C-alpha positions in Angstrom: -36.4 -49.7 39.5 -38.4 -51.2 36.6 -37.9 -48.4 34.1 -39.1 -49.4 30.6 -41.8 -51.9 31.8 -44.7 -49.4 31.8 -46.2 -50.7 28.6 -49.1 -53.0 27.8 -48.5 -56.8 28.1 -47.3 -58.4 24.9 -50.0 -59.2 22.4 -50.8 -62.9 22.2 -51.8 -64.1 18.7 -54.5 -66.6 18.2 -53.7 -69.9 16.5 -55.3 -68.5 13.3 -53.2 -65.3 13.5 -50.0 -67.3 14.1 -50.7 -69.5 11.2 -50.9 -66.4 9.0 -47.6 -65.2 10.3 -45.8 -68.5 9.6 -47.2 -71.6 8.0 -47.4 -74.6 10.2 -46.6 -78.2 9.3 -47.4 -81.5 11.0 -50.5 -83.1 12.3 -53.1 -81.5 14.6 -51.8 -83.5 17.5 -48.2 -82.2 16.8 -49.5 -78.6 16.8 -51.3 -79.2 20.0 -48.1 -80.5 21.7 -46.3 -77.5 20.3 -48.9 -75.1 21.8 -48.5 -76.8 25.2 -44.8 -76.8 25.2 -44.2 -73.2 26.3 -45.2 -74.1 29.9 -42.1 -76.3 30.1 -39.4 -74.0 28.6 -40.8 -70.9 30.3 -40.7 -72.4 33.7 -38.2 -70.7 36.0 -38.1 -67.4 34.1 -38.7 -64.3 36.2 -41.3 -61.6 35.2 -38.8 -59.5 33.2 -37.2 -62.5 31.5 -40.6 -63.9 30.4 -41.6 -60.5 29.1 -38.5 -60.4 27.0 -39.2 -63.8 25.6 -42.9 -63.3 24.9 -42.8 -59.8 23.4 -42.3 -61.2 19.9 -43.5 -58.5 17.6 -41.8 -55.3 16.7 -38.4 -54.0 17.9 -37.3 -55.0 21.4 -34.2 -54.0 23.4 -33.4 -56.3 26.2 -31.0 -54.4 28.6 -29.4 -57.4 30.3 -27.2 -56.5 33.3 -24.3 -58.8 34.4 -25.5 -62.1 35.6 -29.1 -61.6 34.8 -29.5 -64.6 32.5 -29.4 -62.9 29.0 -28.2 -66.1 27.3 -31.2 -68.0 28.7 -33.5 -65.2 27.5 -32.1 -65.3 24.0 -32.2 -69.0 23.5 -35.7 -69.3 25.1 -37.0 -66.6 22.8 -35.8 -68.6 19.8 -37.3 -71.8 21.2 -40.6 -69.9 21.8 -40.8 -68.6 18.2 -40.3 -72.1 16.9 -42.5 -74.0 19.3 -45.4 -71.6 18.9 -45.3 -71.8 15.2 -44.5 -68.1 14.7 -41.4 -69.0 12.6 -39.6 -71.9 11.2 -35.9 -72.2 12.0 -35.0 -70.9 8.6 -37.0 -67.8 9.2 -34.9 -66.7 12.1 -31.7 -64.7 11.9 -29.6 -65.0 15.1 -26.4 -63.1 15.2 -23.5 -63.7 17.7 -20.0 -62.3 18.0 -18.1 -65.6 18.3 -18.4 -69.0 16.7 -18.2 -70.5 20.2 -21.3 -68.5 21.3 -23.1 -69.6 18.1 -22.4 -73.3 18.8 -23.6 -72.9 22.5 -26.7 -71.1 21.4 -27.6 -73.7 18.8 -27.1 -76.5 21.4 -29.2 -74.7 24.1 -32.1 -74.0 21.6 -32.0 -77.7 20.6 -32.4 -78.7 24.3 -35.4 -76.4 24.7 -37.2 -76.8 21.4 -36.1 -80.3 20.5 -35.7 -81.6 16.9 -37.8 -78.7 15.5 -34.9 -76.3 16.2 -32.4 -78.3 14.2 -30.9 -76.9 11.1 -31.0 -73.1 11.9 -29.1 -72.0 8.8 -28.9 -68.3 9.8 -27.5 -68.6 13.3 -23.9 -67.5 13.4 -21.5 -64.5 13.5 -21.9 -61.4 11.5 -19.0 -62.5 9.3 -20.2 -66.1 8.8 -23.7 -64.9 7.8 -22.3 -62.2 5.5 -20.1 -64.8 3.8 -23.1 -67.0 3.1 -25.0 -64.1 1.6 -22.0 -62.9 -0.5 -21.3 -66.3 -2.0 -24.9 -66.4 -3.3 -24.6 -63.0 -4.9 -20.9 -62.6 -5.4 -21.1 -61.4 -9.1 -23.1 -58.4 -8.0 -20.1 -57.0 -6.1 -17.5 -58.0 -8.6 -16.5 -61.4 -7.1 -17.0 -65.0 -8.0 -18.8 -67.4 -5.6 -15.5 -69.2 -4.8 -13.8 -66.0 -3.6 -10.9 -66.4 -1.1 -11.0 -64.9 2.4 -7.6 -63.5 3.2 -6.1 -63.9 6.7 -4.0 -61.2 8.3 -0.7 -62.5 6.9 -2.0 -62.6 3.3 -3.5 -59.1 3.8 -0.1 -57.7 4.9 1.7 -59.5 2.0 -0.7 -57.9 -0.5 -0.4 -54.5 1.0 3.4 -54.7 0.7 2.9 -55.3 -3.0 0.6 -52.2 -3.2 3.2 -50.1 -1.4 6.0 -51.4 -3.6 4.0 -50.6 -6.8 3.5 -47.1 -5.4 7.3 -46.7 -4.9 6.8 -46.2 -1.2 9.4 -47.2 1.4 7.8 -50.0 3.4 10.1 -49.2 6.4 8.8 -45.7 6.6 5.2 -46.6 5.8 4.7 -50.1 7.1 2.1 -52.3 5.5 0.8 -53.3 9.0 0.1 -49.6 9.7 -1.8 -49.2 6.5 -3.7 -52.4 7.3 -4.8 -50.9 10.6 -6.1 -47.7 8.8 -8.0 -49.8 6.3 -9.5 -52.0 9.0 -10.7 -48.9 10.9 -12.3 -47.5 7.8 -14.0 -50.7 7.0 -15.3 -50.9 10.6 -17.1 -47.7 9.8 -18.2 -48.9 6.4 -16.1 -46.3 4.5 -15.0 -47.1 1.0 -11.9 -45.5 -0.6 -13.9 -42.5 -1.9 -15.5 -41.9 1.5 -12.4 -41.7 3.7 -12.2 -38.2 5.3 -9.4 -36.2 3.9 -7.7 -35.7 7.3 -7.5 -39.4 7.9 -6.2 -40.1 4.4 -3.5 -37.6 4.9 -2.2 -39.5 8.0 -0.5 -42.1 5.8 2.1 -41.7 3.1 1.7 -38.0 2.9 -1.9 -38.0 2.0 -2.0 -41.1 -0.2 -4.0 -43.3 2.3 -7.2 -43.3 0.3 -5.4 -43.9 -3.0 -3.6 -46.9 -1.6 -6.8 -48.2 -0.1 -8.4 -48.0 -3.6 -5.5 -49.9 -5.2 -5.7 -52.5 -2.5 -9.4 -53.1 -3.2 -8.7 -53.3 -6.9 -6.1 -56.0 -6.3 -8.5 -57.9 -4.1 -11.0 -58.0 -7.0 -8.4 -59.1 -9.4 -7.4 -61.9 -7.1 -11.1 -62.8 -6.4 -10.5 -62.3 -2.7 -12.0 -60.4 0.2 -10.5 -59.6 3.6 -12.4 -59.9 6.9 -13.7 -56.3 6.8 -15.0 -56.8 3.2 -17.4 -59.5 4.3 -19.5 -56.8 6.0 -18.8 -53.8 3.8 -19.5 -55.7 0.5 -22.7 -57.1 2.0 -23.8 -53.5 2.9 -22.9 -52.4 -0.7 -24.9 -55.4 -2.1 -28.0 -54.4 -0.1 -27.7 -50.7 -0.9 -27.1 -51.1 -4.7 -29.6 -54.0 -5.2 -32.8 -53.3 -3.3 -34.4 -56.4 -4.8 -31.7 -58.6 -3.0 -32.2 -56.6 0.3 -36.0 -57.1 0.0 -35.5 -60.8 -0.5 -33.6 -61.1 2.9 -36.0 -58.7 4.6 -38.8 -61.1 3.6 -36.8 -64.2 4.6 -35.9 -63.1 8.1 -39.2 -62.8 9.9 -37.4 -62.5 13.3 -34.0 -61.2 14.0 -32.0 -61.5 17.3 -28.7 -60.0 18.1 -26.5 -60.9 21.1 -24.0 -58.4 22.7 -25.5 -55.5 20.8 -23.4 -53.0 22.7 -20.3 -54.4 21.0 -21.4 -53.7 17.4 -19.4 -51.3 15.3 -20.7 -48.9 12.6 -20.6 -51.4 9.8 -22.5 -54.1 11.8 -25.0 -51.4 12.8 -25.7 -50.5 9.2 -25.9 -54.1 8.2 -28.6 -54.8 10.8 -30.5 -51.6 10.2 -30.8 -52.3 6.5 -32.3 -55.7 7.2 -34.5 -54.6 10.1 -36.1 -51.5 8.6 -38.2 -53.5 6.0 -41.0 -52.0 4.1 -43.6 -54.1 6.0 -44.3 -53.6 9.7 -44.5 -57.3 10.2 -40.9 -57.6 9.2 -39.4 -55.3 11.8 -39.2 -57.9 14.5 -35.7 -57.2 15.8 -34.7 -58.1 19.3 -31.3 -56.9 20.5 -29.8 -58.1 23.8 -27.0 -56.2 25.4 -25.7 -54.1 28.2 -24.5 -50.5 27.7 -22.7 -50.8 31.0 -20.5 -53.6 29.6 -19.4 -51.9 26.3 -15.6 -52.1 26.7 -14.3 -52.6 23.2 -14.3 -49.0 21.8 -10.6 -49.4 21.0 -11.5 -52.0 18.3 -14.4 -50.1 16.8 -17.4 -50.9 19.0 -19.9 -48.0 19.3 -21.8 -47.8 22.6 -24.0 -45.2 20.9 -25.6 -48.0 18.8 -27.4 -49.3 21.9 -28.0 -45.9 23.4 -30.0 -44.7 20.4 -31.9 -47.9 19.8 -35.3 -46.3 20.7 -34.6 -43.4 18.3 -33.6 -45.8 15.5 -36.7 -48.0 16.0 -39.6 -45.9 17.2 -42.1 -47.7 19.4 -39.4 -50.1 20.6 -40.1 -52.0 23.8 -37.3 -51.8 26.3 -37.1 -54.6 28.9 -34.6 -54.3 31.7 -33.2 -57.4 33.3 -32.0 -56.2 36.7 -32.3 -59.3 38.9 -28.8 -60.8 39.2 -28.3 -64.5 39.9 -24.5 -64.4 40.3 -23.2 -62.0 42.9 -23.9 -61.2 46.5 -25.7 -57.9 47.4 -22.6 -56.0 48.5 -20.9 -56.7 45.2 -23.9 -55.6 43.2 -24.4 -52.4 45.2 -20.7 -51.5 44.8 -20.8 -52.1 41.0 -24.1 -50.2 40.5 -23.0 -47.2 42.6 -19.7 -47.0 40.5 -21.3 -47.3 37.1 -24.0 -44.7 38.0 -21.2 -42.1 37.6 -21.4 -42.6 33.8 -23.5 -40.1 32.0 -23.8 -42.1 28.7 -26.0 -44.9 29.8 -29.7 -46.0 29.6 -29.8 -46.7 33.3 -30.6 -49.8 35.4 -29.9 -51.0 38.9 -28.8 -54.6 39.6 -30.4 -56.3 42.5 -30.5 -59.7 44.1 -32.5 -61.7 46.5 -29.3 -63.4 47.7 -27.6 -62.7 51.0 -25.5 -59.5 51.5 -22.3 -61.6 51.6 -18.9 -60.1 52.2 -18.1 -56.4 51.6 -15.8 -55.5 48.8 -12.4 -54.9 50.3 -9.9 -52.2 49.4 -6.3 -53.0 50.3 -3.4 -50.5 49.9 0.2 -51.9 49.4 3.5 -50.0 49.7 4.6 -51.0 46.2 3.6 -53.5 43.4 5.9 -56.2 44.9 4.0 -56.0 48.2 0.8 -56.0 46.3 1.7 -59.3 44.7 2.7 -60.7 48.1 -0.6 -59.7 49.7 -2.6 -61.2 46.8 -0.6 -64.5 47.1 -1.1 -64.6 50.9 -4.8 -64.1 50.6 -5.1 -66.8 48.0 -3.1 -69.2 50.2 -5.5 -68.4 53.1 -8.5 -69.1 51.0 -7.0 -72.3 49.8 -6.3 -73.4 53.4 -10.1 -73.0 54.0 -10.9 -75.3 51.2 -11.5 -72.7 48.4 -10.9 -74.2 44.9 -8.2 -72.3 43.1 -10.1 -72.7 39.8 -12.8 -70.4 41.4 -10.2 -67.6 41.9 -9.3 -65.0 39.3 -7.0 -62.0 39.2 -8.0 -59.4 36.7 -5.4 -56.8 35.6 -5.7 -53.7 33.5 -2.6 -54.4 31.4 -0.8 -57.6 30.8 2.5 -56.1 32.1 1.0 -56.3 35.6 1.1 -60.1 35.4 4.9 -60.4 35.7 5.3 -59.8 39.4 2.2 -61.8 40.2 3.5 -64.8 38.2 6.9 -64.6 39.9 5.2 -64.6 43.3 3.0 -67.6 42.4 6.1 -69.5 41.4 7.8 -68.8 44.7 4.6 -69.8 46.6 4.1 -72.9 44.5 0.6 -71.7 43.5 -0.5 -73.3 40.2 -2.0 -70.7 37.8 -3.1 -70.3 34.2 -3.1 -67.2 32.0 -6.4 -66.8 30.2 -6.4 -65.2 26.7 -2.7 -65.4 26.2 0.6 -67.0 27.3 2.3 -66.5 30.6 4.5 -63.4 30.8 7.8 -65.0 30.0 6.2 -67.1 27.2 5.0 -64.0 25.3 6.6 -63.7 21.9 8.1 -60.2 22.5 9.5 -61.4 25.9 11.0 -64.5 24.4 12.6 -62.5 21.6 14.1 -60.0 24.1 15.4 -62.8 26.4 17.0 -64.4 23.3 19.0 -61.2 22.8 20.0 -61.2 26.5 21.0 -64.8 26.4 23.2 -64.3 23.3 25.0 -61.5 25.2 25.5 -63.5 28.3 26.1 -66.9 26.6 27.2 -66.6 23.0 27.1 -70.4 22.6 23.3 -70.4 22.9 22.4 -71.5 19.3 18.6 -71.6 19.9 18.6 -68.0 21.1 20.9 -66.8 18.3 18.8 -68.5 15.6 15.6 -67.0 17.0 16.7 -63.4 16.7 19.1 -63.6 13.7 16.5 -62.1 11.5 14.3 -60.4 14.1 13.7 -57.6 13.2 14.2 -58.3 9.4 17.8 -58.0 8.4 17.8 -59.9 5.1 19.2 -63.0 6.9 16.8 -65.7 5.7 16.8 -69.4 5.5 19.7 -69.6 3.1 22.0 -67.7 5.6 20.9 -70.0 8.4 21.7 -73.1 6.3 25.2 -71.8 5.6 25.8 -71.1 9.3 24.5 -74.5 10.3 26.6 -76.3 7.7 29.8 -74.8 9.0 28.8 -75.1 12.7 28.2 -78.8 12.3 31.3 -79.4 10.3 33.6 -77.4 12.7 31.6 -78.5 15.8 31.3 -74.9 17.0 28.3 -72.7 18.1 26.4 -70.8 15.4 27.7 -67.4 16.5 31.3 -68.5 16.3 30.5 -70.0 12.9 29.1 -66.7 11.9 32.3 -64.9 12.8 34.2 -67.1 10.4 31.6 -66.8 7.7 31.7 -63.0 7.6 35.4 -63.1 6.8 34.8 -65.1 3.7 32.6 -64.9 0.6 30.2 -67.7 1.4 27.4 -65.2 1.7 26.4 -62.5 -0.7 27.7 -59.0 0.2 24.3 -57.7 1.6 23.6 -60.5 4.1 27.3 -60.7 4.9 27.3 -57.0 5.8 24.1 -57.3 7.9 25.5 -60.3 9.8 28.8 -58.6 10.4 27.0 -55.6 11.9 24.9 -57.8 14.2 28.0 -59.7 15.4 29.8 -56.4 16.0 26.8 -55.2 18.2 26.9 -58.5 20.2 30.6 -58.0 20.8 30.0 -54.5 22.1 27.1 -55.5 24.3 29.1 -58.5 25.7 32.0 -56.2 26.6 29.6 -54.1 28.8 28.0 -56.9 30.7 30.2 -56.5 33.8 30.5 -52.7 33.8 27.0 -51.4 32.8 23.9 -51.6 34.9 21.7 -54.4 33.7 18.6 -52.3 33.0 20.7 -49.8 31.0 22.3 -52.6 29.1 18.9 -54.2 28.4 17.5 -51.0 27.0 20.6 -50.5 24.9 20.3 -54.0 23.4 16.6 -53.6 22.6 17.0 -50.2 21.0 20.3 -50.7 19.1 19.1 -54.0 17.7 16.0 -52.3 16.3 13.6 -54.5 18.2 11.9 -51.7 20.1 11.6 -49.7 16.9 10.0 -52.7 15.2 7.1 -52.6 17.6 6.9 -48.8 17.7 6.2 -48.9 13.9 3.7 -51.7 14.3 0.2 -50.4 14.2 -1.6 -53.5 15.2 -3.9 -53.6 18.3 -1.3 -55.7 20.2 1.7 -53.5 19.6 1.1 -51.1 22.5 0.7 -54.0 24.9 3.9 -55.6 23.6 5.9 -52.4 24.2 4.5 -52.2 27.8 5.6 -55.8 28.4 9.1 -55.0 27.2 9.2 -52.0 29.5 8.1 -54.3 32.4 10.8 -56.8 31.4 13.5 -54.2 31.6 12.1 -52.9 34.9 12.1 -56.3 36.4 15.9 -56.5 36.0 16.4 -54.0 38.8 15.6 -56.7 41.3 18.7 -58.7 40.4 22.4 -58.2 40.8 23.2 -58.6 37.1 21.9 -59.9 33.8 23.1 -63.4 34.3 21.3 -63.7 37.7 18.1 -62.5 36.0 18.4 -65.1 33.2 18.9 -67.8 35.8 15.7 -66.6 37.5 13.8 -66.8 34.2 15.2 -70.2 33.5 13.9 -71.4 36.9 10.5 -69.8 36.4 10.1 -71.2 32.9 11.0 -74.6 34.2 7.7 -74.7 36.0 5.5 -77.3 34.4 1.8 -76.8 34.7 0.2 -79.8 36.5 -2.6 -81.6 34.8 -5.0 -80.6 37.6 -7.6 -78.0 36.6 -7.4 -76.4 40.1 -5.4 -73.4 39.2 -5.8 -69.6 39.7 -6.9 -67.8 36.6 -4.9 -64.7 35.6 -6.1 -62.4 32.8 -6.8 -58.9 31.7 -10.1 -57.2 32.5 -11.0 -57.3 28.8 -10.5 -61.1 28.6 -12.7 -61.6 31.7 -16.0 -60.5 30.1 -18.5 -63.3 30.2 -16.7 -65.2 32.9 -17.5 -65.5 36.6 -15.6 -66.7 39.7 -16.3 -67.0 43.4 -13.4 -64.7 44.3 -12.0 -61.9 42.1 -8.8 -59.9 42.9 -8.5 -56.5 41.2 -4.9 -55.2 41.6 -3.5 -51.9 40.2 -6.4 -49.5 40.9 -4.3 -46.4 40.6 -4.6 -43.2 38.5 -2.8 -43.5 35.2 -3.0 -47.3 35.3 -6.7 -47.7 35.9 -8.3 -45.6 34.5 -5.6 -45.9 31.9 -3.9 -42.7 31.0 -3.7 -43.5 27.3 -7.5 -44.0 27.2 -8.0 -40.7 28.8 -5.6 -38.9 26.5 -7.1 -40.4 23.3 -10.8 -40.3 24.1 -11.4 -37.9 26.9 -14.7 -38.3 28.7 -15.7 -41.2 26.4 -12.5 -43.0 27.3 -13.1 -42.4 31.1 -16.6 -43.8 30.8 -15.3 -46.9 29.0 -12.7 -47.4 31.7 -15.4 -47.1 34.3 -17.5 -49.7 32.4 -14.4 -51.9 32.5 -14.2 -51.5 36.3 -17.9 -52.4 36.5 -17.2 -55.6 34.5 -14.4 -56.5 36.8 -16.4 -56.2 40.0 -19.4 -58.1 38.6 -17.3 -61.1 37.7 -17.3 -62.0 41.4 -19.9 -64.2 43.0 -18.9 -64.0 46.7 -15.8 -61.8 47.1 -14.3 -58.8 45.2 -10.9 -57.6 46.4 -9.5 -54.3 45.1 -5.8 -53.4 45.5 -3.7 -50.4 44.8 0.0 -49.6 45.4 1.3 -46.3 46.8 4.5 -46.7 44.7 5.0 -48.4 41.3 7.9 -48.6 38.9 6.8 -47.0 35.6 9.2 -47.3 32.7 12.0 -48.2 35.1 11.5 -45.2 37.5 9.8 -45.2 40.9 6.7 -43.1 41.0 4.5 -42.2 43.9 0.9 -43.0 42.9 -2.6 -42.1 44.1 -5.6 -44.5 44.3 -7.8 -44.6 41.3 -10.7 -42.1 41.2 -12.9 -45.2 40.9 -12.1 -46.1 44.5 -13.4 -42.7 45.5 -16.6 -43.5 43.7 -17.4 -46.7 45.6 -20.1 -46.7 48.2 -18.8 -46.6 51.8 -21.6 -48.8 53.1 -20.6 -51.7 50.9 -16.8 -51.6 51.0 -14.2 -52.2 53.7 -10.7 -50.7 53.7 -8.0 -53.1 55.0 -4.3 -52.7 55.5 -4.2 -49.3 54.0 -1.1 -47.1 54.4 -1.4 -44.4 56.9 -1.4 -41.7 54.2 -4.5 -43.2 52.6 -7.9 -42.1 53.8 -11.1 -43.4 52.2 -13.2 -40.9 50.3 -10.3 -39.0 48.7 -7.0 -39.5 46.9 -4.2 -40.4 49.2 -0.6 -39.1 48.9 2.7 -40.8 49.6 6.4 -40.1 49.2 9.0 -42.6 48.2 12.6 -41.7 48.7 14.6 -44.9 48.7 14.0 -48.6 48.6 16.4 -51.4 49.4 17.3 -53.8 46.7 14.9 -56.7 46.9 16.5 -60.1 46.4 14.6 -63.3 45.7 15.4 -66.7 47.0 14.2 -70.1 45.9 15.0 -71.5 49.4 11.5 -70.7 50.6 8.8 -73.0 51.9 6.7 -72.3 48.9 9.5 -73.2 46.5 10.0 -76.5 48.4 6.3 -77.2 48.3 6.3 -76.6 44.6 9.1 -79.1 44.1 7.4 -81.7 46.4 4.1 -81.3 44.4 5.9 -82.0 41.2 5.3 -78.5 39.9 8.9 -78.2 38.7 11.2 -80.5 36.9 14.2 -81.4 38.8 17.7 -80.7 37.6 18.7 -80.0 34.0 19.5 -76.7 32.4 17.5 -74.2 30.3 18.4 -72.0 27.5 22.0 -73.2 27.2 22.8 -72.4 30.8 24.1 -74.9 33.4 23.0 -73.7 36.8 22.3 -74.8 40.3 19.1 -74.2 42.3 20.7 -72.5 45.3 19.8 -68.9 44.3 21.8 -66.2 42.6 25.1 -66.4 44.3 27.5 -68.9 45.8 27.4 -71.5 43.0 30.7 -72.4 41.4 31.6 -71.6 37.8 33.4 -69.2 35.7 30.5 -66.9 35.2 29.0 -64.4 37.7 26.0 -65.4 39.8 26.7 -69.1 39.7 26.4 -69.4 35.9 28.8 -71.8 34.2 29.6 -70.3 30.8 31.0 -72.9 28.5 33.1 -72.1 25.4 34.8 -68.9 24.3 32.9 -65.7 24.4 34.6 -64.2 21.4 35.6 -66.3 18.4 39.3 -66.5 17.5 40.4 -64.8 14.4 41.7 -68.1 13.0 40.5 -71.7 13.4 42.4 -74.9 13.8 44.9 -76.1 11.2 43.2 -77.2 8.0 43.8 -80.5 6.4 44.2 -78.8 3.0 47.5 -77.4 1.7 48.4 -75.0 -1.1 48.0 -76.4 -4.6 45.3 -78.9 -3.5 42.5 -79.2 -5.9 39.1 -78.6 -4.2 35.4 -78.4 -5.2 33.0 -75.8 -3.7 29.3 -76.4 -4.2 28.8 -72.7 -5.1 32.0 -71.7 -6.8 32.9 -75.0 -8.5 36.4 -76.4 -8.8 39.6 -74.6 -8.0 43.1 -74.7 -6.5 44.1 -73.7 -3.0 46.4 -70.7 -3.1 46.9 -70.1 0.7 45.9 -71.5 4.0 45.2 -69.6 7.2 43.9 -71.9 9.9 40.6 -73.1 8.6 40.3 -70.3 6.0 41.3 -71.1 2.5 42.2 -68.7 -0.3 41.1 -70.5 -3.5 41.6 -69.7 -7.2 38.4 -71.0 -8.7 38.4 -71.9 -12.3 35.4 -69.7 -13.1 34.7 -67.6 -10.1 38.2 -66.3 -9.5 40.0 -65.9 -6.2 37.7 -66.3 -3.1 38.2 -66.8 0.6 36.2 -69.7 1.9 36.0 -72.0 5.0 37.4 -75.5 4.6 34.2 -77.1 5.8 32.5 -75.9 2.5 35.0 -77.6 0.1 35.8 -81.2 -0.8 39.0 -82.6 -2.0 39.0 -83.2 -5.8 41.2 -85.7 -7.6 
């Protein structure tokens, strides 16, 4: 149970020895008080925690399981070093992964060690500390001390310039894709000359490394660095200038690293250079982490860094923190039994002195809609017993799972918050797609039309929008109708005019199909033909895959409604939900976003093969991917203090098609003594994968005339009346409301603009002035379109709203 603890107790230095390690300041009485202080801040630590704090010399690895008090150990260790005089605050390097964690650590150290801990200049993130070092030695890496740190947008803009200079088509070889490659190389501390040939060949027909080199050259010319450079340039500084490295090895008498399992190759090399000093007294590196919680491999984290710690630092002391202060015994036993199936781990077993508590439950649902219903019902039952909603969390594998849960919560009137991102219908890609759909169903929706006019890029910038707005205001017509007039004249240059004409033609075609084409088929057609899906397919950012999954879920969700207009009404009602000021709300998030958090009750839906473990992770990384998925499951279960509830669906729509699914292999790996199967389908038997068949399902219709909907209105969770997104609608459901549109929607205005506008106030031979073409004479009038012979520009066709009478 206590592996890694069979070593001599930590050596205690005498006062004289400690004073040789770090000079002391202050009076004798102050030093005496400092020597007596440890009794206070060490109080309450268990044996393993105290061992981790007091083993101050040499390399130390603290394997801190979930809920074992790692943050307390880390902060108490810093306070101990300062209070006992082993180091001044400026002698300690403490590295975290987030600025928030750094602020919290500094505050907690201050509470433990008092004023002596103030002013720790080397407590911060890898990037913040690297920036401080680089600014002091910038000239040694070809920069000035006032170098600029580029954000992602600036980086993409600069890479576009590099691609243009190389005569490469940015549409075929997107700058964002190149940025992703470069970021991956920098995470592994690879310079342009070190990129493997096979990886360089993956971009621009083998020119990846060459473009990387040109990009780095441009950065130096601009006296700039991107986020990855902050680490790689510091590594280069240390390698090429041993005297500078030695300076920092001498400065940092003690080094502490939080979340060591999440370090990438560059961060590992950065630390190793500093830790492996020439003098034994300067190898005091303490890393705190948990190999069972390494879940960020997809962004460069290397779990091997923590697994080979003892090899990298011979003689290292390994302290295992296994006593959990968060969860009940059944939850810990379940999580420990599951993670034991991983081969790539150092090994530890979480235990608790707390009561056994409730067993982990496994619930099978017929489909994902029933799964959402069951989750909602259980939450309402807990709420009725006085359970605070803020102590309930739902952790999903992918964000696309949130949509049905959110819809169910709106119907029930359950307040919720999405952690780590917006609610499903508020996500950027979903709002863009909905804007396309609204323009098809309601061409008079100016906000929707303006949102997607140049998304994806069509060369229709601000100048085009200004022209459209000018005519729309003057003629008092919607933007799309104004656009139909504009494309028939020469107000715009040929290229944007052609792009706008093509877009309008597409909207006319889609609108003509709204009553004859299945809504899911129409939605897919709109997203594909508009180029919106392709835009995200070409995007190589970490978020792109998730955005595509969300778009697929959006299209799938249309199946539950009679037509596109009914779906848009549903979205308008859902989006009308206003979050109350109360903090008592259910938390909804992905498993990745849940790391570091804890709740009394945790719901874990979607435990099915292909979804969790995720098939993409298995395909791309094999066994390593499976083990990271299992670590993710371990993280999910250990977020729960009192209750962990796992769900799976026997049938789930995937990419618009019904699929019979089988329970996740992780369910089969759970210990029978600590779990309870509830409401499982007859085809499911614990201890093996169940099978089910799904032949046909009735069309599910939603209604807002439910008790939950009424409760939500009574609670003030929804604003009463009004319209959203340009629609005028009632609240009575999808059918039965009056109006010219289907599904109770009142569509105002003409769907298709007329070929000619109202009669113009101008007549042939009138002298007019156009802000772009100058003065001229009207040659002919066709409704609100004028043919004008301009004095310098020649004959042009323009709209009368763009000219003024002259003389």
